[in-house]
MARKOLMI-705871 format. One record per residue: y, z, x of N, C-alpha, C, O, CB in turn; residue in one letter. Coordinates in steps of 0.1 Angstrom, whole numbers, plus 5000, padded with zeros to 4 digits. Atoms other than C-alpha are relative to their C-alpha. Glycine has a CB too. Layout:
YZXYZXYZXYZXYZXa;...
//
This chain:
498450035010500649984999500650025014500350095024500650134984m;498450034992503649905016500650114990500150144979500949814998l;498749865002506450225010501049895008500949825018499750215011r;498550054996509750085012501150135008501050235001500749944983s;499249894994512050335032501549934997502049835002499550045018f;498450035001515650325020500750135008500250245006500549994982a;499349924994518050525041500950034993501249944985500349975011h;498650025013521050655021501050095014501750185011499950124977s;498749994989523250735060500649864997500249754993499550025017q;498950095004526350565057500549945014500650055021501250084990t;499750044992527350395086501750005002502449944995499349904999q;498950014996530550475104501049945007502149995009500050055002s;499350084992531650165125500750025012501749965016500749954995g;499549974986532150325159500049895010500849865018499350095006a;499850094989530850065175500849915000501249855011499149955003a;499150175006532849785159501150075009501650025019500549954978l;498449944991535850015171500249915010500949825013500150185010v;499949974989534650045200500149845011500749825021498850115002t;500250134992533649665210501749935002502349895012498849884989s;498550055002537249545195500850085008501850015009500550014986l;499149964989539049775220499749985013500649985022500150125001l;500150084986537349645251500449844998501149775005498350005006l;499550185001537749275238501350035003501450005014499949894984l;499150024999541149335235500750065014501850025018500350044989v;499249974985541949505269499249945009499349985020500350175006v;500850104994539249235283501149854997501049765006498350014993l;499250124998541948945271501250065003502149985007500149914988t;498349984991545049135284499949955012500649885018500650165004v;500549994984543149145315500449845002501449815008498050045004l;500050125001542748785311501349945001501649865010499349984991g;498650074998546148685304500750025011501249935017500850034993i;498949984991547948875327499149915017499749835024500350225001t;500250124987545348695358500349884998500649805008498549995005t;499150175001546548365344500949995004501249905013500349934989m;498750014996549848465346500650035014501750005019500650064992q;499949954982549248615385500349875007501349835014498350075008m;500750094992547548325394501049874998501449785006498449984995t;498750125005550148095376501350005011501749905016500950044983r;498849994994553048235396499550035015500550055023500850124993m;500249994988551248265428499949845005500349805016498850095003q;500350145001550347865423501749955000501949835001499049964987e;498350055007554647825415500250025015500449925022501250124987r;499149924985555748055449499249895011499849825019499750245005m;500550114986553147845474500549814998500449735007497750015000a;499350145000554647505459501250035001502049935002499849934988g;498650014997557947665465499850005014500249895020501150114995n;500350024989556847725498499649945010499449985021499750044999t;501050134991555247405511501649954997502149935008498149894992r;499150095004558547245494501250055010501749965016500450004982d;499449944984560647455522499749935008500649865013499650135006i;500250034987558747355548500349885002500949835012498850025004a;500150165001558347005539502049995009502449965020499849924976v;498150044999562646995538500050075013500149985022501450084987a;499949964986562647215568499249945015499249995026499850134998f;500950054991560446975587501149905005501849915015498549944995q;499250134999562246645581501950045003502549975011499649924983a;498849924993565946865585499749995016500649945023500150174995a;500350004988564146895619500249885008501049885017498850035001e;500150114995563346525628501349965001501749915011499249924993a;499050095003566746415613501050105018501550045027500750004977a;499449944991568446705639499449975015500150015025500150144996l;500850014987566046615670500549794998500849735009497650084998r;499250124996567446225662501449995003501949885007499849924992d;498850014998570846325666500450055013501550045018500550044991g;499749964986570146485698499649875009500349845019499250145004e;500250094995568346185708501449864998501649785007498549984994a;499050104999571345945698501050125016501450055025500949954979v;498949974989573646165725499049985012499449905020500850165001i;500850044992570446155748500049935009500249945021499449994996d;500450144997569645805749501549895009501449795016499649954982d;499150064995573445725757500549975013500550085019500750044995a;499650014986574645615791501050035005501050065017500049915003a;498849914998578145715788500250094988499250104981501249935003t;499449925009579745935763500349954987501549964985501150065006a;499650015010580045825732501550024992502150134992499350074996p;498349975007583645795712500150054987499649984979501049874997l;500349945014583946005683501249934993502249914999499950185000p;499150075009586045835653500350114988499850224990499249854995c;499849945010587245995621499849984989499650074981500850034999v;500850055016586045755591498450024998497749995008500249824997t;501350005001582745805579499649884991500149834981499550134994a;501349914992579945725584500649945016501049835021497849934994p;500250014986580245775619499050065010498750185009501050015003c;500849934995578145825646499750105008498650145012499649975001n;499649904993579946065664501250064997502150015003500049985012v;498849985002582746265647501050065010500750145019500050064991y;499549954994585446345660500250165005499150205001500649944997a;500249875001586146765670501150024985502249964985500550075016v;499349965008587646915637500149914987500749944978501250025006g;499850115010587246615615499350064987500150114978499349865006v;501349915005583546755595500950144994501550225001498850055017l;499949865009584447045568498750105003497850065011500149954982p;501349924996581647355569499149934989499349914977500150194998l;500850045010578647195558498750044996497649994996499849895002l;501949935004575947475547500349954988499349934981499550205001n;500350015015577547385511500249874994500349854982500850094991n;500050125003577947035512498649934990497349964991500249935014r;501450025006576146845484499749865000500549775004499850044986n;500450134996573846545484501149885001501249815011499149974991a;499050105000576546315474501049995010501449875013500450014990a;499449994986578746425503499049955015499349885024500550165001w;501350054988575346385528500149834996500749755004497950074996w;500450185002574846015516501749925003501949815008499149944977n;498850084996578745945519500650025017501349945023501150054988a;499850034990579246075551499150015017499650025028500950064998n;500549954990576246135571498849905005498849804998499750144997g;500250104991573945925592498550044990498450154983500350015019i;501250025007570145835574499250015011499449945021499849864991e;500749994989567545965596499149865002498949814991499150134999f;500850154996565445625610500749894992501849944989498149994995g;499450145002566545285596500050014984499050024976499049865007a;499249985011568745325568499349884986499249754985501849965007p;500950085012566845255531498449985000497849954990500549865001g;501249934999563645315543498950094995497950064990500250025006v;500749905007562245615535498850025009497750035005499649954987g;501250004990560345665566499350184999498250225004500549955018e;500849875003559546035558500050034987499250124984500650125006l;500750005017559346015522498849925000498249924990501149924989q;501150054998556645835531498850125003497950174995500249905010d;500849924992555046065555499850194994498950284993500849975015t;499949875003556546385544499750044983499050124977501350045005l;500049975016556946365508501250044996501450094985499150124994g;498149955001560846445509500049904989499349814985501449975016v;500150075015562246325478501049915002501249824994500350094987a;499450134994564746105501500250085017500150195021501749934990a;500349974981565146085544501350104998502150104988500349815017d;499149894992567346375559501549945002501549824999499250035015p;498450064996571046285568500050105013499350195015501450034987r;499649894990572546455599502049935003502949855000498649995018r;498450044996575746445616500550045013500550165017501250064990t;499649904989577046485648501449995005501849875006499150005011v;499050014997580446605661500150085014499450175019500750034989e;499749964985582046655693500650054998501550034991500249955011y;499249865003583046985700501150005018502350015017498550184997l;499149994991584546985737499149975014498049945014500650155000r;500550044987584046925776499850145009500450235004501049895007f;500649874997582847215796500249975014499249905016498650044995v;500050034988583947175839498650075003498250154995501250035007p;501249904995580947325856500850095011500450215014498549895009d;499449884996583447495876501550024996502249954989499950025014d;498449914999586647715879501349895001502449894995500050125017l;498750104994588847435894501149934992500549894983499549875005m;499550065008591347285878500349894998501249855006500850044999v;499950125000591146935867498949975003498849855005501049945006g;501150055000587646925873499249904996499249904984499750054999a;500350115009585846625865498349994996497749894990500649865008t;501150035003582346715864499750134989500550224988499049985013t;500449895008580546925837499349954985498749854987501250104997g;500850025014579146885800500849984988501850044985499050124998r;499150005011580246745769498850054992497650034994500949854995d;500949935011579146985738500349924988501449904983500350164997f;500249995013577946865708499850014988498849934987499950004999y;500549935013577446995672499349904992499849804987501350064992q;501050095007574346835655499850104984499550224983498249975012i;500149905007574246935620499149914991499449794991501450074996t;500850075008571246805593499650064989499150174988499249975006a;500649935016570246865557499149904999499149785003501250014985a;501150075006567246795541499750054989499850174990498950005007s;500850005013565646815504498550004999498049915005500549894992r;501150015001562346895496499249914993499549804997499850084999g;500950135003559646675476500550004989501149914983498350005002a;498550025019561246825440501350015004502050044994500050174986s;498550005007564746835446500850125004501950125010499950014984n;499649885000565147195446499850075015499450195013499350084989n;500349954993564647295479501249945012500949825014498649995000a;498850074993568247215505499550115009499250225006501950004993n;499849934989567847325542501149905007501449785007498650045008v;499050074990570447265567500050065013499850195013501650014994v;500549984986570047305604501049985005502049954999499049935006l;498650024994572347275629499450085015498650185015501650094990q;499850014987572547255669500649995007501449905004499649965005t;498850034988574547275698499049925012497849925015500850185009t;501150144989573547005724501149975009502349975005499549804990f;499150014991575046945759499549925008498449955012500350105005a;500550084992574946645781500949985010502150025008499649904994k;499250034986576446545815500249875000499149834997499350055013s;499850135004577546195814500649975016501049865019501049984984f;
//
């Protein structure tokens, strides 16, 4: 004979409430982890963008140094943009100039309009540079000394791949002619 056992106990649902609470905690943890990962990815992208802009600006800086280093005689400074070598006091402070100013007054890295570093580094546009003649410094303290060095200030500006990273580098370069 089969008996049917009916229990008259009521269930309180404690397991269901506990499961739902654990599910909410795991969901919040998952969302927080996703947000942190996304933020780290953006930070890594920005770091790469700045590094690319820095490398491109340094290439333009070395290009400006090569212009002076390869010259057999001291280049004649000019005052009308764009110049290969500007006269002393012609250029303003260059740390806060926009892209339009650099396009009008700076010399593009490599061949104009080719975009060498756009292809190799992935920058938004090739960097630009200016060279400014600073002064002649004699080798000795004798009045009227003719031997010495000409000093130049070279400034290069570049944008990163996303156009959001801007890097301006500056160096002083000396050469005896």
